[in-house]
DRENDRENLO-630841 format. One record per residue: residue in one letter; y negated, z negated, x of N, C-alpha, C in turn. Coordinates in nm, 2 decimals. Example, Ala and Ser with C-alpha at 12.3 -4.5 7.8 and 13.67 -1.06 7.14 Angstrom:
<recs>
{rec 'A',{0.57,-0.78,1.32},{0.45,-0.78,1.23},{0.33,-0.78,1.32}} {rec 'S',{0.22,-0.71,1.28},{0.11,-0.71,1.37},{0.00,-0.79,1.29}} 
</recs>
This chain:
<recs>
{rec 'M',{-9.37,-10.32,10.13},{-9.39,-10.29,10.27},{-9.53,-10.30,10.32}} {rec 'A',{-9.56,-10.37,10.42},{-9.70,-10.39,10.47},{-9.75,-10.27,10.54}} {rec 'D',{-9.89,-10.25,10.52},{-9.95,-10.14,10.59},{-9.95,-10.16,10.74}} {rec 'L',{-9.96,-10.05,10.81},{-9.98,-10.06,10.95},{-10.12,-10.12,10.99}} {rec 'D',{-10.12,-10.18,11.10},{-10.25,-10.24,11.14},{-10.27,-10.21,11.29}} {rec 'V',{-10.40,-10.23,11.33},{-10.43,-10.22,11.47},{-10.34,-10.32,11.55}} {rec 'G',{-10.29,-10.27,11.66},{-10.20,-10.35,11.75},{-10.05,-10.32,11.72}} {rec 'D',{-10.02,-10.27,11.60},{-9.88,-10.24,11.57},{-9.83,-10.12,11.65}} {rec 'L',{-9.70,-10.12,11.68},{-9.64,-10.00,11.74},{-9.65,-9.88,11.64}} {rec 'A',{-9.69,-9.77,11.69},{-9.70,-9.65,11.60},{-9.56,-9.60,11.57}} {rec 'P',{-9.53,-9.57,11.44},{-9.40,-9.52,11.41},{-9.37,-9.39,11.49}} {rec 'Q',{-9.25,-9.37,11.55},{-9.22,-9.25,11.62},{-9.20,-9.14,11.53}} {rec 'F',{-9.21,-9.02,11.58},{-9.18,-8.90,11.50},{-9.15,-8.78,11.60}} {rec 'D',{-9.08,-8.68,11.54},{-9.05,-8.56,11.61},{-9.04,-8.46,11.50}} {rec 'L',{-9.14,-8.37,11.49},{-9.16,-8.28,11.38},{-9.18,-8.13,11.42}} {rec 'P',{-9.13,-8.04,11.34},{-9.16,-7.90,11.37},{-9.32,-7.88,11.37}} {rec 'R',{-9.36,-7.79,11.46},{-9.50,-7.76,11.46},{-9.53,-7.61,11.45}} {rec 'D',{-9.65,-7.58,11.43},{-9.69,-7.44,11.42},{-9.65,-7.36,11.55}} {rec 'G',{-9.62,-7.24,11.53},{-9.58,-7.16,11.65},{-9.44,-7.18,11.70}} {rec 'G',{-9.36,-7.26,11.64},{-9.23,-7.30,11.69},{-9.23,-7.42,11.77}} {rec 'G',{-9.12,-7.47,11.80},{-9.11,-7.59,11.88},{-9.13,-7.72,11.79}} {rec 'S',{-9.16,-7.83,11.86},{-9.18,-7.95,11.79},{-9.29,-8.03,11.86}} {rec 'V',{-9.33,-8.13,11.79},{-9.44,-8.22,11.85},{-9.38,-8.36,11.82}} {rec 'S',{-9.40,-8.45,11.92},{-9.35,-8.59,11.90},{-9.44,-8.69,11.97}} {rec 'L',{-9.43,-8.81,11.92},{-9.51,-8.92,11.98},{-9.46,-8.94,12.13}} {rec 'A',{-9.33,-8.93,12.15},{-9.27,-8.96,12.28},{-9.32,-8.86,12.38}} {rec 'A',{-9.34,-8.73,12.34},{-9.38,-8.62,12.43},{-9.52,-8.65,12.49}} {rec 'S',{-9.60,-8.72,12.41},{-9.74,-8.75,12.46},{-9.75,-8.89,12.51}} {rec 'S',{-9.64,-8.96,12.53},{-9.65,-9.09,12.58},{-9.74,-9.11,12.71}} {rec 'G',{-9.82,-9.21,12.71},{-9.91,-9.23,12.82},{-10.04,-9.17,12.80}} {rec 'K',{-10.06,-9.10,12.69},{-10.19,-9.04,12.66},{-10.24,-9.10,12.52}} {rec 'P',{-10.37,-9.11,12.50},{-10.41,-9.14,12.37},{-10.38,-9.03,12.28}} {rec 'I',{-10.34,-9.06,12.16},{-10.30,-8.96,12.06},{-10.39,-8.98,11.93}} {rec 'V',{-10.45,-8.87,11.89},{-10.52,-8.87,11.76},{-10.43,-8.81,11.66}} {rec 'L',{-10.38,-8.88,11.57},{-10.28,-8.83,11.47},{-10.36,-8.84,11.33}} {rec 'Y',{-10.39,-8.72,11.28},{-10.46,-8.72,11.16},{-10.38,-8.66,11.05}} {rec 'F',{-10.38,-8.72,10.94},{-10.30,-8.68,10.82},{-10.40,-8.62,10.72}} {rec 'Y',{-10.35,-8.51,10.66},{-10.44,-8.44,10.56},{-10.35,-8.39,10.45}} {rec 'P',{-10.40,-8.37,10.33},{-10.32,-8.33,10.22},{-10.26,-8.19,10.22}} {rec 'Q',{-10.34,-8.09,10.25},{-10.29,-7.95,10.23},{-10.36,-7.85,10.32}} {rec 'D',{-10.29,-7.76,10.38},{-10.36,-7.65,10.45},{-10.44,-7.56,10.36}} {rec 'D',{-10.55,-7.51,10.42},{-10.63,-7.41,10.36},{-10.71,-7.45,10.23}} {rec 'T',{-10.74,-7.58,10.23},{-10.83,-7.63,10.12},{-10.96,-7.66,10.19}} {rec 'T',{-11.07,-7.67,10.12},{-11.20,-7.69,10.18},{-11.21,-7.80,10.28}} {rec 'S',{-11.18,-7.92,10.24},{-11.20,-8.04,10.33},{-11.10,-8.04,10.44}} {rec 'C',{-10.98,-8.00,10.41},{-10.87,-7.99,10.52},{-10.91,-7.89,10.62}} {rec 'T',{-10.96,-7.78,10.58},{-11.00,-7.67,10.67},{-11.12,-7.72,10.76}} {rec 'Q',{-11.22,-7.78,10.70},{-11.33,-7.83,10.77},{-11.29,-7.93,10.88}} {rec 'E',{-11.20,-8.02,10.84},{-11.15,-8.12,10.93},{-11.08,-8.06,11.05}} {rec 'A',{-10.99,-7.96,11.02},{-10.91,-7.89,11.13},{-11.00,-7.81,11.22}} {rec 'I',{-11.11,-7.75,11.17},{-11.20,-7.68,11.25},{-11.28,-7.77,11.34}} {rec 'S',{-11.32,-7.89,11.28},{-11.40,-7.98,11.36},{-11.31,-8.04,11.48}} {rec 'F',{-11.19,-8.07,11.45},{-11.10,-8.12,11.56},{-11.08,-8.01,11.66}} {rec 'S',{-11.06,-7.89,11.62},{-11.04,-7.77,11.71},{-11.16,-7.75,11.80}} {rec 'Q',{-11.28,-7.75,11.74},{-11.40,-7.73,11.82},{-11.42,-7.84,11.93}} {rec 'L',{-11.37,-7.96,11.90},{-11.38,-8.07,11.99},{-11.26,-8.09,12.08}} {rec 'K',{-11.16,-8.00,12.07},{-11.04,-8.01,12.15},{-11.07,-8.02,12.30}} {rec 'P',{-11.16,-7.94,12.36},{-11.18,-7.95,12.50},{-11.24,-8.09,12.54}} {rec 'E',{-11.31,-8.15,12.45},{-11.37,-8.29,12.48},{-11.26,-8.39,12.47}} {rec 'F',{-11.17,-8.38,12.37},{-11.06,-8.47,12.36},{-10.97,-8.46,12.48}} {rec 'E',{-10.94,-8.33,12.53},{-10.86,-8.31,12.65},{-10.93,-8.38,12.77}} {rec 'K',{-11.06,-8.36,12.78},{-11.13,-8.42,12.89},{-11.12,-8.57,12.89}} {rec 'A',{-11.11,-8.63,12.77},{-11.09,-8.77,12.76},{-10.94,-8.81,12.77}} {rec 'G',{-10.85,-8.71,12.80},{-10.71,-8.73,12.82},{-10.63,-8.74,12.69}} {rec 'A',{-10.69,-8.71,12.58},{-10.62,-8.73,12.45},{-10.56,-8.60,12.39}} {rec 'V',{-10.46,-8.62,12.31},{-10.39,-8.51,12.23},{-10.43,-8.53,12.09}} {rec 'V',{-10.45,-8.42,12.02},{-10.49,-8.42,11.88},{-10.37,-8.35,11.80}} {rec 'I',{-10.32,-8.42,11.70},{-10.22,-8.36,11.61},{-10.26,-8.38,11.47}} {rec 'G',{-10.26,-8.27,11.39},{-10.28,-8.27,11.25},{-10.15,-8.27,11.18}} {rec 'L',{-10.13,-8.34,11.07},{-10.00,-8.35,11.00},{-10.02,-8.35,10.85}} {rec 'S',{-9.94,-8.26,10.79},{-9.94,-8.26,10.64},{-9.80,-8.22,10.60}} {rec 'P',{-9.77,-8.23,10.47},{-9.64,-8.19,10.42},{-9.61,-8.04,10.40}} {rec 'D',{-9.71,-7.96,10.43},{-9.69,-7.82,10.42},{-9.58,-7.76,10.52}} {rec 'P',{-9.52,-7.66,10.48},{-9.41,-7.60,10.56},{-9.47,-7.53,10.69}} {rec 'V',{-9.39,-7.51,10.79},{-9.43,-7.45,10.91},{-9.49,-7.31,10.90}} {rec 'K',{-9.43,-7.23,10.81},{-9.49,-7.09,10.79},{-9.63,-7.10,10.74}} {rec 'K',{-9.66,-7.19,10.65},{-9.79,-7.21,10.60},{-9.89,-7.25,10.71}} {rec 'R',{-9.83,-7.34,10.80},{-9.90,-7.39,10.92},{-9.95,-7.27,11.00}} {rec 'D',{-9.86,-7.18,11.03},{-9.89,-7.07,11.12},{-10.00,-6.98,11.06}} {rec 'K',{-10.00,-6.95,10.93},{-10.10,-6.88,10.87},{-10.24,-6.95,10.87}} {rec 'F',{-10.24,-7.08,10.84},{-10.36,-7.16,10.84},{-10.42,-7.16,10.98}} {rec 'K',{-10.34,-7.18,11.08},{-10.39,-7.18,11.22},{-10.45,-7.05,11.26}} {rec 'S',{-10.38,-6.94,11.23},{-10.43,-6.81,11.26},{-10.55,-6.77,11.19}} {rec 'K',{-10.56,-6.80,11.06},{-10.67,-6.76,10.98},{-10.80,-6.82,11.03}} {rec 'Y',{-10.80,-6.95,11.08},{-10.92,-7.02,11.12},{-10.93,-7.03,11.27}} {rec 'N',{-10.84,-6.97,11.35},{-10.84,-6.98,11.49},{-10.84,-7.13,11.54}} {rec 'L',{-10.75,-7.20,11.48},{-10.74,-7.34,11.51},{-10.66,-7.36,11.65}} {rec 'T',{-10.70,-7.46,11.72},{-10.64,-7.48,11.86},{-10.56,-7.60,11.87}} {rec 'I',{-10.57,-7.69,11.77},{-10.49,-7.82,11.77},{-10.35,-7.79,11.72}} {rec 'D',{-10.26,-7.88,11.76},{-10.12,-7.88,11.71},{-10.12,-7.92,11.56}} {rec 'L',{-10.04,-7.85,11.48},{-10.02,-7.89,11.34},{-9.88,-7.91,11.31}} {rec 'A',{-9.84,-8.03,11.27},{-9.71,-8.07,11.25},{-9.67,-8.06,11.10}} {rec 'A',{-9.55,-8.02,11.07},{-9.50,-8.01,10.93},{-9.41,-8.12,10.90}} {rec 'D',{-9.45,-8.20,10.80},{-9.37,-8.32,10.75},{-9.32,-8.29,10.61}} {rec 'E',{-9.24,-8.18,10.59},{-9.20,-8.14,10.46},{-9.13,-8.25,10.38}} {rec 'E',{-9.05,-8.33,10.45},{-8.98,-8.44,10.38},{-9.06,-8.57,10.37}} {rec 'R',{-9.18,-8.57,10.42},{-9.28,-8.68,10.41},{-9.23,-8.81,10.48}} {rec 'K',{-9.13,-8.80,10.57},{-9.08,-8.92,10.64},{-9.19,-8.99,10.72}} {rec 'V',{-9.26,-8.91,10.80},{-9.37,-8.97,10.88},{-9.48,-9.01,10.79}} {rec 'I',{-9.52,-8.93,10.70},{-9.63,-8.97,10.60},{-9.59,-9.11,10.54}} {rec 'E',{-9.47,-9.12,10.50},{-9.43,-9.25,10.44},{-9.42,-9.36,10.54}} {rec 'A',{-9.38,-9.33,10.66},{-9.37,-9.44,10.77},{-9.51,-9.49,10.80}} {rec 'Y',{-9.61,-9.41,10.78},{-9.75,-9.45,10.81},{-9.82,-9.50,10.68}} {rec 'H',{-9.74,-9.51,10.57},{-9.79,-9.56,10.44},{-9.90,-9.48,10.38}} {rec 'L',{-9.89,-9.35,10.39},{-9.99,-9.26,10.34},{-9.95,-9.17,10.22}} {rec 'W',{-9.83,-9.20,10.16},{-9.79,-9.13,10.04},{-9.84,-9.22,9.93}} {rec 'V',{-9.95,-9.19,9.86},{-10.01,-9.28,9.77},{-10.04,-9.22,9.64}} {rec 'E',{-10.07,-9.31,9.54},{-10.11,-9.26,9.41},{-10.26,-9.22,9.42}} {rec 'K',{-10.29,-9.10,9.37},{-10.42,-9.05,9.37},{-10.46,-9.02,9.23}} {rec 'S',{-10.59,-8.99,9.21},{-10.64,-8.96,9.08},{-10.75,-8.86,9.09}} {rec 'M',{-10.74,-8.75,9.00},{-10.84,-8.65,9.00},{-10.86,-8.61,8.85}} {rec 'Y',{-10.98,-8.62,8.81},{-11.02,-8.58,8.67},{-10.93,-8.66,8.57}} {rec 'G',{-10.91,-8.79,8.60},{-10.83,-8.87,8.51},{-10.68,-8.86,8.52}} {rec 'R',{-10.63,-8.76,8.60},{-10.49,-8.74,8.61},{-10.44,-8.81,8.74}} {rec 'K',{-10.33,-8.88,8.73},{-10.27,-8.95,8.84},{-10.16,-8.87,8.90}} {rec 'Y',{-10.15,-8.87,9.03},{-10.04,-8.80,9.10},{-10.02,-8.86,9.23}} {rec 'M',{-9.91,-8.83,9.30},{-9.88,-8.88,9.43},{-9.93,-8.77,9.53}} {rec 'G',{-9.98,-8.82,9.64},{-10.03,-8.73,9.75},{-10.06,-8.80,9.88}} {rec 'V',{-10.10,-8.72,9.98},{-10.13,-8.77,10.11},{-10.27,-8.83,10.11}} {rec 'E',{-10.28,-8.95,10.16},{-10.41,-9.01,10.18},{-10.47,-8.95,10.32}} {rec 'R',{-10.59,-8.90,10.31},{-10.65,-8.85,10.44},{-10.68,-8.97,10.53}} {rec 'A',{-10.62,-8.97,10.64},{-10.63,-9.08,10.73},{-10.61,-9.04,10.88}} {rec 'T',{-10.67,-9.12,10.97},{-10.65,-9.09,11.11},{-10.61,-9.21,11.19}} {rec 'F',{-10.51,-9.20,11.28},{-10.46,-9.31,11.36},{-10.49,-9.27,11.50}} {rec 'L',{-10.56,-9.36,11.57},{-10.57,-9.34,11.72},{-10.47,-9.43,11.78}} {rec 'I',{-10.38,-9.37,11.86},{-10.27,-9.44,11.92},{-10.30,-9.44,12.07}} {rec 'G',{-10.30,-9.56,12.12},{-10.33,-9.58,12.26},{-10.22,-9.54,12.36}} {rec 'R',{-10.25,-9.54,12.48},{-10.15,-9.50,12.59},{-10.02,-9.58,12.58}} {rec 'D',{-10.03,-9.70,12.53},{-9.92,-9.80,12.52},{-9.83,-9.77,12.39}} {rec 'G',{-9.87,-9.68,12.31},{-9.80,-9.65,12.19},{-9.83,-9.74,12.07}} {rec 'R',{-9.94,-9.82,12.09},{-9.98,-9.91,11.98},{-10.11,-9.85,11.92}} {rec 'I',{-10.12,-9.88,11.79},{-10.23,-9.83,11.71},{-10.36,-9.90,11.76}} {rec 'A',{-10.46,-9.82,11.80},{-10.58,-9.87,11.86},{-10.69,-9.87,11.75}} {rec 'R',{-10.68,-9.78,11.65},{-10.78,-9.77,11.55},{-10.73,-9.69,11.43}} {rec 'I',{-10.77,-9.73,11.31},{-10.73,-9.66,11.19},{-10.85,-9.63,11.11}} {rec 'W',{-10.86,-9.50,11.06},{-10.96,-9.46,10.96},{-10.88,-9.42,10.83}} {rec 'R',{-10.91,-9.48,10.72},{-10.85,-9.45,10.59},{-10.95,-9.39,10.50}} {rec 'K',{-10.90,-9.31,10.41},{-10.98,-9.25,10.31},{-11.10,-9.18,10.38}} {rec 'V',{-11.07,-9.10,10.47},{-11.16,-9.03,10.56},{-11.25,-8.94,10.48}} {rec 'R',{-11.38,-8.94,10.52},{-11.48,-8.84,10.48},{-11.49,-8.75,10.60}} {rec 'V',{-11.48,-8.62,10.58},{-11.46,-8.52,10.69},{-11.59,-8.51,10.77}} {rec 'K',{-11.71,-8.50,10.71},{-11.83,-8.48,10.79},{-11.85,-8.58,10.89}} {rec 'G',{-11.85,-8.54,11.02},{-11.88,-8.63,11.13},{-11.76,-8.71,11.18}} {rec 'H',{-11.64,-8.69,11.11},{-11.53,-8.77,11.14},{-11.47,-8.74,11.28}} {rec 'A',{-11.45,-8.62,11.31},{-11.40,-8.58,11.44},{-11.48,-8.63,11.56}} {rec 'E',{-11.61,-8.63,11.54},{-11.70,-8.68,11.64},{-11.68,-8.84,11.66}} {rec 'E',{-11.67,-8.90,11.55},{-11.65,-9.05,11.55},{-11.52,-9.08,11.62}} {rec 'V',{-11.41,-9.01,11.59},{-11.28,-9.03,11.66},{-11.30,-9.00,11.81}} {rec 'L',{-11.37,-8.90,11.85},{-11.38,-8.87,11.99},{-11.45,-8.99,12.06}} {rec 'E',{-11.55,-9.04,12.00},{-11.62,-9.16,12.06},{-11.53,-9.28,12.08}} {rec 'A',{-11.44,-9.30,11.98},{-11.34,-9.40,11.99},{-11.24,-9.38,12.10}} {rec 'V',{-11.20,-9.25,12.12},{-11.11,-9.22,12.23},{-11.18,-9.24,12.36}} {rec 'R',{-11.30,-9.21,12.37},{-11.38,-9.23,12.50},{-11.39,-9.38,12.53}} {rec 'A',{-11.39,-9.46,12.42},{-11.41,-9.60,12.44},{-11.28,-9.68,12.48}} {rec 'L',{-11.17,-9.61,12.47},{-11.04,-9.67,12.51},{-11.03,-9.71,12.65}} 
</recs>
């Protein structure tokens, strides 16, 4: 299966989110969408990334964009994570990894010589037309939210 690329239609999704309800690509149609994938709630890098996007949420909104964080953690864990760090962005729960796999982000990883399957940290900027406008793979957290915001402003 080929990786997604800039210009491709973004795979649709409708997932449960923190606080109840759901979040979907269709619900944000006509707006730029920042869809960022991360491995796990309440780990150092994932927390820093969520805080960075939350701090910049007013700027993303001013640019007309929606920010959605997505990982395979369950919704209950989502709620605790969001509350613990006063996060303001939507957090979607993809427990069955269907969306993660549709975006080709369930990958083999390696830590301390041990190989395992996990979520690749990546961000997709989806344009108003539902097409992928930009992709960041193997994201380094520091400065990433700011870089994504600049890309949203440039759309």
